[in-house]
C-alpha positions in Angstrom: 13.0 18.2 -34.9 16.2 19.5 -35.9 16.5 21.7 -39.2 18.1 18.8 -41.1 15.6 16.4 -39.6 12.7 18.8 -41.0 14.2 19.0 -44.5 14.5 15.1 -44.3 11.0 14.9 -43.7 9.5 17.4 -45.9 7.6 15.2 -48.6 7.9 17.6 -51.0 11.4 15.6 -52.4 12.7 12.3 -52.2 15.6 11.5 -49.8 18.0 9.1 -48.5 18.8 9.6 -45.3 22.3 8.2 -43.7 22.5 8.4 -40.0 23.8 6.8 -36.9 21.6 4.6 -34.5 19.7 6.9 -31.9 19.8 10.1 -33.9 16.0 10.0 -34.8 15.7 8.0 -38.0 12.5 6.7 -36.8 11.2 9.9 -35.7 12.0 11.6 -39.1 10.4 8.6 -40.9 7.0 8.8 -39.0 7.2 12.7 -39.4 7.2 12.4 -43.1 4.7 10.2 -42.8 2.3 12.5 -40.8 3.4 15.4 -43.1 2.0 13.3 -46.5 -1.2 13.0 -44.6 -1.6 16.7 -43.6 -0.5 17.4 -47.3 -3.8 15.1 -48.0 -2.0 12.2 -49.6 -4.4 9.4 -48.8 -3.3 6.7 -46.1 -3.8 3.7 -48.7 -1.2 5.7 -51.0 1.7 5.4 -48.7 3.9 2.5 -48.2 5.9 2.0 -45.5 8.6 -0.9 -45.9 10.7 -1.9 -42.7 13.0 -5.1 -41.7 11.3 -6.4 -38.7 8.0 -6.8 -37.7 9.0 -5.3 -34.3 9.9 -2.0 -36.0 6.8 -1.9 -38.4 4.7 -2.0 -35.0 6.6 0.6 -33.5 6.1 2.9 -36.3 2.7 1.8 -36.3 1.9 3.0 -32.8 3.9 6.1 -33.0 1.8 7.4 -35.8 -1.3 6.3 -34.3 -0.3 8.0 -31.0 0.6 11.0 -32.7 -2.7 11.2 -34.3 -4.5 10.6 -31.4 -2.6 13.3 -29.7 -4.0 15.9 -32.2 -7.4 15.1 -31.8 -7.2 16.2 -27.9 -5.0 18.9 -28.3 -5.7 22.6 -27.4 -5.5 24.6 -30.6 -2.5 26.7 -29.2 -0.7 23.5 -28.1 -1.6 21.8 -31.6 -0.2 24.7 -33.7 3.0 24.7 -31.7 3.2 21.1 -32.2 2.4 21.3 -36.4 4.6 24.1 -36.5 7.6 21.8 -34.9 6.8 19.3 -37.5 6.4 21.5 -40.9 8.4 24.4 -39.8 5.6 26.7 -40.7 3.1 28.1 -38.6 -0.4 26.0 -39.7 -3.6 27.6 -40.9 -7.0 27.2 -39.2 -7.9 24.4 -42.1 -4.8 22.5 -41.0 -5.7 22.7 -37.3 -8.8 21.0 -38.2 -7.2 18.8 -41.2 -5.0 17.1 -38.2 -7.8 16.5 -36.1 -9.6 14.5 -38.6 -6.5 12.5 -39.6 -7.1 10.0 -36.6 -10.5 8.8 -37.3 -9.6 9.2 -41.4 -7.1 6.6 -40.9 -9.1 4.5 -38.9 -11.8 4.8 -41.4 -10.0 4.2 -44.3 -11.5 1.5 -46.3 -7.9 0.2 -47.5 -6.7 -0.5 -43.6 -5.0 2.8 -43.2 -1.2 3.5 -43.8 0.4 0.7 -44.8 3.6 -0.3 -42.6 4.7 -3.8 -43.5 8.0 -5.9 -43.5 9.3 -6.7 -47.3 8.1 -10.2 -46.4 4.8 -9.4 -46.0 4.6 -6.4 -48.5 5.8 -9.2 -50.9 2.9 -11.9 -49.8 0.2 -9.5 -50.3 1.8 -8.6 -53.9 2.2 -12.3 -54.4 -1.3 -13.2 -53.1 -3.1 -10.7 -55.6 -0.8 -11.8 -58.3 -0.8 -15.3 -58.4 -1.3 -16.7 -61.5 1.2 -14.0 -63.3 3.8 -15.1 -60.9 3.6 -18.8 -61.5 2.6 -19.9 -57.8 -0.3 -21.7 -56.1 -3.4 -18.9 -55.6 -3.8 -20.2 -52.2 -0.1 -20.8 -51.2 0.8 -20.7 -47.4 4.0 -19.2 -46.0 6.0 -21.8 -44.2 8.2 -20.7 -40.9 12.0 -21.5 -40.7 11.6 -24.6 -38.8 9.8 -26.2 -41.1 11.9 -24.9 -44.3 14.6 -26.7 -42.4 12.8 -30.0 -42.1 11.8 -29.9 -45.9 15.5 -29.0 -46.8 16.8 -31.9 -44.6 14.1 -34.2 -46.7 15.6 -32.7 -49.9 19.4 -33.6 -48.5 18.5 -37.3 -47.8 16.6 -37.8 -51.1 19.4 -36.6 -52.5 22.1 -38.6 -50.7 19.4 -41.7 -51.5 19.9 -41.1 -55.4 16.4 -40.2 -55.8 16.4 -38.5 -59.6 15.9 -34.7 -59.4 13.4 -33.2 -62.2 13.8 -30.0 -63.2 10.0 -27.6 -63.3 10.7 -27.9 -66.9 10.6 -31.1 -66.9 14.5 -32.2 -67.7 16.3 -34.1 -65.6 19.3 -32.7 -63.9 22.3 -35.1 -64.2 25.9 -34.1 -63.1 25.4 -33.8 -59.5 25.7 -37.9 -58.6 29.1 -37.7 -59.9 29.9 -34.3 -58.2 28.1 -35.9 -55.0 30.8 -39.0 -55.1 33.8 -37.1 -55.8 33.1 -34.8 -53.2 32.8 -38.2 -51.1 36.3 -39.2 -51.8 37.9 -36.2 -51.0 36.0 -34.5 -48.1 34.9 -36.3 -44.3 31.3 -37.0 -44.0 31.2 -34.4 -41.3 32.5 -32.0 -43.9 30.4 -32.6 -46.6 27.6 -32.9 -44.0 28.4 -29.2 -43.0 28.5 -27.9 -46.5 25.7 -29.3 -47.7 24.2 -27.4 -44.7 26.2 -24.1 -45.8 24.2 -24.4 -49.0 21.1 -24.5 -47.8 21.6 -21.6 -45.2 22.8 -19.6 -48.5 20.1 -21.1 -50.8 18.5 -17.5 -51.7 21.9 -16.5 -53.5 22.3 -19.8 -55.1 18.8 -19.7 -56.7 20.2 -16.6 -58.2 22.9 -17.9 -59.3 21.4 -20.7 -60.7 19.1 -18.5 -62.5 18.9 -18.4 -66.6 19.8 -14.5 -66.8 23.4 -15.7 -64.8 24.2 -17.5 -68.0 23.9 -21.1 -67.0 25.8 -23.8 -66.0 29.0 -23.4 -68.7 29.2 -19.9 -67.7 29.5 -20.7 -64.2 32.4 -22.9 -64.8 34.1 -20.0 -66.7 33.6 -17.7 -64.3 34.9 -20.0 -61.3 38.1 -20.6 -63.5 38.6 -16.9 -64.4 38.2 -16.0 -61.0 40.7 -18.2 -59.9 43.0 -17.2 -62.3 43.2 -20.3 -64.2 42.5 -21.3 -68.1 38.9 -22.6 -68.7 38.9 -26.4 -68.7 42.2 -27.0 -67.4 42.7 -30.4 -65.5 45.3 -31.2 -63.0 46.8 -33.8 -65.5 47.4 -31.3 -67.8 48.9 -28.5 -65.1 51.8 -31.4 -63.6 52.2 -32.2 -67.4 53.1 -29.1 -68.7 55.3 -28.5 -65.2 57.1 -31.9 -65.7 58.6 -30.8 -69.2 59.8 -27.0 -68.1 63.4 -26.8 -68.6 65.5 -26.0 -65.5 68.6 -24.4 -66.2 71.5 -26.1 -63.9 69.5 -28.4 -62.1 71.1 -31.7 -62.9 74.7 -29.7 -61.4 72.9 -29.3 -58.8 71.8 -32.8 -58.1 75.1 -33.9 -58.2 76.4 -31.2 -55.8 73.6 -32.5 -53.2 74.7 -36.1 -53.7 78.4 -34.9 -52.2 76.6 -33.6 -49.3 74.7 -34.8 -46.0 72.6 -38.0 -45.9 69.5 -35.5 -45.7 71.2 -33.8 -49.4 72.4 -37.3 -50.9 67.9 -38.5 -50.7 67.4 -34.8 -51.9 69.7 -35.1 -54.8 68.8 -38.9 -55.8 65.3 -37.4 -56.3 65.5 -34.5 -58.1 68.1 -37.1 -60.5 66.1 -39.9 -60.9 63.4 -37.3 -61.9 65.4 -35.5 -64.5 66.9 -38.9 -65.9 62.8 -40.4 -66.5 60.9 -39.6 -69.5 57.5 -36.8 -69.6 55.2 -39.4 -68.3 57.3 -40.7 -65.8 57.9 -37.4 -64.2 54.2 -36.4 -64.2 53.6 -39.7 -62.1 56.4 -38.9 -59.6 55.7 -35.3 -59.2 54.7 -35.3 -55.9 57.9 -37.2 -55.1 59.7 -34.6 -56.6 58.1 -31.5 -54.9 59.0 -33.2 -51.3 63.1 -32.5 -52.1 62.1 -28.5 -52.2 59.1 -28.5 -50.0 57.8 -30.0 -46.6 54.9 -32.3 -46.1 52.7 -29.2 -45.5 53.7 -27.6 -49.0 55.9 -25.0 -47.1 59.0 -23.9 -48.8 62.1 -25.8 -46.9 64.2 -23.3 -45.1 67.3 -25.0 -46.3 67.8 -26.5 -49.4 71.8 -26.6 -49.3 73.8 -27.0 -46.2 76.9 -24.7 -45.7 79.2 -27.0 -47.0 77.9 -27.4 -50.2 76.7 -24.0 -50.6 80.4 -23.0 -50.0 81.7 -25.6 -52.7 79.4 -24.8 -55.0 78.3 -21.4 -54.4 75.8 -21.4 -57.6 73.9 -24.4 -56.6 71.5 -22.4 -53.4 70.4 -20.2 -56.1 69.7 -22.6 -58.7 67.8 -24.8 -56.2 65.3 -21.4 -54.8 64.4 -20.9 -58.3 63.4 -24.3 -59.0 61.6 -24.0 -55.2 59.9 -20.9 -56.4 58.4 -22.6 -59.3 57.2 -25.4 -57.5 55.2 -22.8 -55.2 53.8 -21.2 -58.3 52.8 -24.7 -59.7 51.3 -26.1 -56.3 49.3 -23.0 -55.9 48.0 -23.4 -59.0 46.8 -27.1 -58.2 45.4 -26.1 -55.0 43.4 -23.3 -57.4 42.5 -26.2 -59.6 41.0 -28.2 -56.4 39.3 -25.4 -55.0 37.5 -24.8 -58.6 36.8 -28.6 -59.1 35.3 -28.5 -55.4 33.3 -25.4 -56.2 31.9 -26.6 -59.1 30.8 -30.1 -57.7 28.9 -28.3 -54.7 27.3 -25.8 -56.8 26.0 -28.8 -58.8 25.2 -30.5 -55.3 23.4 -27.3 -54.4 21.2 -26.8 -57.5 20.0 -30.7 -57.5 19.4 -29.7 -53.6 17.3 -26.8 -54.1 15.7 -28.5 -56.8 14.5 -31.3 -54.9 13.6 -28.8 -51.7 11.8 -26.4 -55.1 9.4 -29.8 -55.5 9.0 -30.6 -52.1 7.4 -27.4 -51.3 5.4 -27.2 -54.8 4.1 -30.3 -53.8 2.4 -29.2 -50.3 1.8 -25.5 -51.9 3.9 -23.7 -49.4 6.7 -21.0 -50.1 9.5 -19.6 -47.8 10.6 -16.1 -47.1 13.2 -16.2 -49.5 10.5 -17.5 -52.4 8.4 -14.4 -51.8 11.2 -12.3 -52.7 12.5 -13.9 -55.8 9.1 -14.5 -57.0 8.2 -10.7 -56.5 11.4 -9.7 -57.8 10.5 -12.1 -60.7 7.1 -10.6 -61.0 7.7 -6.8 -61.2 10.7 -7.7 -63.9 8.8 -10.0 -66.2 7.6 -8.8 -69.8 4.2 -8.3 -69.8 2.9 -9.3 -66.7 5.1 -6.8 -65.1 3.5 -4.0 -66.9 0.3 -5.1 -65.9 1.4 -5.8 -62.2 3.0 -2.2 -62.1 0.0 -0.5 -64.0 -2.7 -2.1 -60.8 0.0 -1.0 -58.3 0.5 2.7 -59.8 -3.0 3.5 -58.6 -2.2 2.1 -55.2 1.3 3.6 -54.2 2.4 7.4 -54.6 5.2 7.3 -51.7 7.3 4.6 -50.8 9.3 4.5 -47.3 11.8 2.4 -46.7 13.4 2.2 -43.4 16.4 0.3 -42.1 17.7 0.2 -45.2 21.4 -1.6 -44.3 19.3 -4.5 -43.8 17.7 -4.7 -47.0 19.3 -7.7 -49.2 20.5 -6.9 -53.1 17.0 -8.9 -53.9 14.8 -7.4 -51.7 16.2 -3.9 -53.4 15.4 -5.2 -56.6 11.7 -5.3 -55.8 11.8 -1.7 -54.3 14.0 -0.6 -57.3 11.2 -2.0 -60.1 8.3 0.0 -57.5 10.8 2.9 -57.5 11.3 3.0 -60.6 7.5 3.3 -61.9 7.1 6.2 -59.9 9.6 8.4 -61.7 8.2 7.2 -65.6 6.4 9.0 -67.7 2.8 7.2 -67.3 3.8 6.9 -63.4 4.2 10.8 -62.8 0.9 11.5 -64.2 -1.3 14.1 -62.2 -3.8 12.4 -59.1 -7.6 12.3 -58.5 -8.9 16.0 -57.6 -7.3 17.9 -54.6 -4.0 15.6 -54.5 -0.5 16.3 -55.2 0.5 14.9 -58.1 4.4 14.2 -56.8 5.7 10.6 -56.0 8.2 10.2 -53.7 10.8 7.6 -52.2 12.1 8.1 -48.8 15.0 5.8 -47.6 16.8 6.0 -44.2 19.5 3.6 -42.8 23.1 3.1 -41.1 25.7 1.7 -43.2 27.7 1.2 -40.3 25.0 -1.6 -39.2 25.1 -3.3 -42.5 24.7 -7.1 -42.4 25.1 -7.0 -46.5 28.2 -4.5 -47.0 
C-alpha cells in the first residue's frame, strides 16, 4: 500500500477516507480489518457496513483469501507481506499470530468478522430486540416486488374510500377531501403517476410525517413559508387584495387604448369595465382583466400599446407596463398558492396511503427494507430502550467500518451515528477484556462524486 493508504488503514485512529473510484478504497478497508485482527481484536468485535450484498461478499472473500495465504507463505515472504501492510517489520510472535488468524476467524463462535449490508445489520438488530422496537418477534422481510403489490393494494383501498385507521386507533381525516380536490385538478393518469411517486419516496414521507417533525400544522406552515406565502392565504384573499390595489394613470391609459386599433380597443374596454366595477365584481372578473396584459399562457404581452398610441400618449406604455408587472407578480403568487394546495393535498393522500400500507404489512407480520432502517433508527434513539440496546451492543462492536459511504442515506447515517456516538462516550470508552486494546474506532470510506444522496 502507499504511505497514505498505510496511514488510513492504521487501526489506532478513527479515519474518514475520501477517494475516487479505482484508487484502492476497498484495499484500504480490508487492510484495516487485517491489521485489527493482527492487533488481537476478536473478529466479532468488528462490524463492516457495506451498501450491497455483492460488496459484502467481495470484502469477505478478500479477507479470507489473505488470511489463507498467510497460513502457507514462507516466513520471509510473510514477513515482507506484513511489513508492507503495517509499515513495520514483524516480530516472530506476529508471524505466528498471522498464521493462526485463518483458523481463529473460521472457528469464531460469533461467526467471524461481521461484514453486512446496512439492511442486514438492521435486520439482525431488530431480530435481537423486537419487543423494544415494537415489531412482531418473528417478522419477515418482503422483497421489493411484494412491497409494490401491497402498495398497489393500499392505493386501491384508498381510492375506494376505505377508512384509514392509524396505529394509535385514531381515524385519519382530510385525505378524502384532498383526493377529490386533486381529482378535479389533475388528469387521471397524472394522479396515478403522482401516487406512484409518493410510494417511491415513502421513506422520506415517513420521516416527514413523524411526530418529531411537528405534525400537519407545522407542515402546512413550512410549505407556505417555502413558497413565500403568508400562512393560510387563499386564492380569494389574494385576488381580492389585487383587485383593490390602486393603479395610477390606468384609467387614462384605458381611454387612450379605446382610440387605437381594434385589439387595443378590446383591451381598453376590458380595463375600463374592470375599473368601473365594484371590488367583488373586480375579483370575479380578475382572470378576464389579466388577459388585457398577459397571453393565454400567462406570459407578458410583447406589445401593450401600438406605435400610434405610444406617440400620441407617450406616458401610456409605462403605465401599462407597470400594471403588467404587477399582474405577473400576482400570477406568480397564485401559482405558488396552487402548488401549496396541491402539495398539502398530496401529502394528506400520501399520509393515508402509508397508513394503509403499514396496516397491510402488520397484518402479514412483514417489514420492507425501508422499515428496517427507520425501526432501527427509532430503536437506537428511543429513550429507555435505546440505552439498553446500546449497552447490549456495547460489548459486541468495538470497530465500525463503513464502505461506499456516499451511498448511505441520511436515515441510514442516523443508525450509524447512534452506534458511533456510543464509541466515544464515557461508558463506551472503558477498558476491554484482558489483552485487548481499549481503543474503539470508526472508519469510513467513500467517493462524494458518486453520491446518489448529495
